[in-house]
C-alpha positions in Angstrom: 2.0 0.7 9.9 5.6 -0.2 8.8 4.3 -0.8 5.1 3.4 3.0 4.9 6.7 4.2 6.4 8.6 4.1 3.0 8.6 6.5 0.2 8.9 4.1 -2.1 6.2 1.9 -1.0 3.9 4.7 -1.1 4.8 5.7 -4.7 4.3 1.9 -5.7 0.7 1.9 -4.0 0.1 5.7 -5.8 1.1 3.8 -9.2 -1.8 1.2 -8.5 -4.6 3.7 -8.0 -5.3 3.5 -11.7 -5.3 -0.5 -11.6 -2.7 -3.2 -12.0 0.7 -2.9 -12.8 3.6 -5.3 -13.5 7.2 -4.9 -12.0 8.2 -3.6 -15.3 6.0 -0.9 -15.4 6.9 0.0 -11.7 10.8 0.0 -12.9 10.2 2.5 -15.6 8.4 4.7 -13.6 10.5 4.8 -10.4 13.9 4.0 -11.9 14.3 1.7 -9.1 16.0 -2.0 -9.7 13.9 -5.2 -9.9 15.2 -6.6 -6.8 14.3 -3.4 -4.7 10.8 -3.1 -6.0 10.4 -7.0 -5.2 11.2 -6.3 -1.8 8.9 -3.4 -1.5 6.2 -5.6 -3.0 6.9 -8.6 -0.6 6.3 -6.1 2.5 2.9 -4.9 0.8 1.7 -8.2 0.1 2.5 -9.5 3.6 0.6 -6.5 5.0 -2.3 -7.6 2.6 -2.2 -4.1 1.0 -2.0 -5.4 -2.8 -2.7 -8.8 -4.3 -1.2 -10.3 -7.4 -2.4 -12.6 -10.4 0.0 -14.1 -12.8 -0.8 -14.2 -16.6 1.7 -16.1 -18.5 5.3 -14.9 -17.5 4.0 -11.8 -16.0 2.8 -11.1 -12.6 0.5 -8.1 -12.2 0.0 -6.3 -9.0 -3.3 -4.3 -7.7 -4.5 -2.5 -4.6 -6.6 -4.9 -2.0 -9.4 -2.1 -1.6 -10.9 -4.2 1.0 -7.8 -3.9 3.2 -7.5 0.0 2.4 -11.2 0.6 3.4 -10.4 -1.3 6.8 -7.5 1.0 7.4 -9.5 4.0 6.3 -12.3 2.8 8.9 -9.4 2.4 11.6 -8.0 5.8 11.1 -11.6 7.3 11.1 -12.5 5.7 14.5 -9.0 6.8 15.9 -9.7 10.4 14.9 -13.1 10.3 16.0 -12.3 9.1 19.3 -9.4 11.5 19.9 -11.7 14.7 19.2 -14.4 13.2 21.4 -12.1 12.3 24.4 -12.0 14.9 27.2 -8.5 16.2 28.4 -7.4 15.1 31.7 -6.8 18.5 33.0 -10.0 20.6 31.8 
């Protein structure tokens, strides 16, 4: 998953663990420029990992918990499969 491959995107996701954030909050906490944050937000939104809502002129971003749950389930199934799979040379 390309969306998890960048440390800044992981930091943005981590900031959303406690609820909604706006770009201004992300800028304060990460010291990234608005344009760089917008780029990462775009990738996270395209991956359906976050959602947004507009309130006046502000846009608030939050985690898409359903998408994250599906990713967790997928990773769990991969680890279960790999631990139960017999090795070819045993």
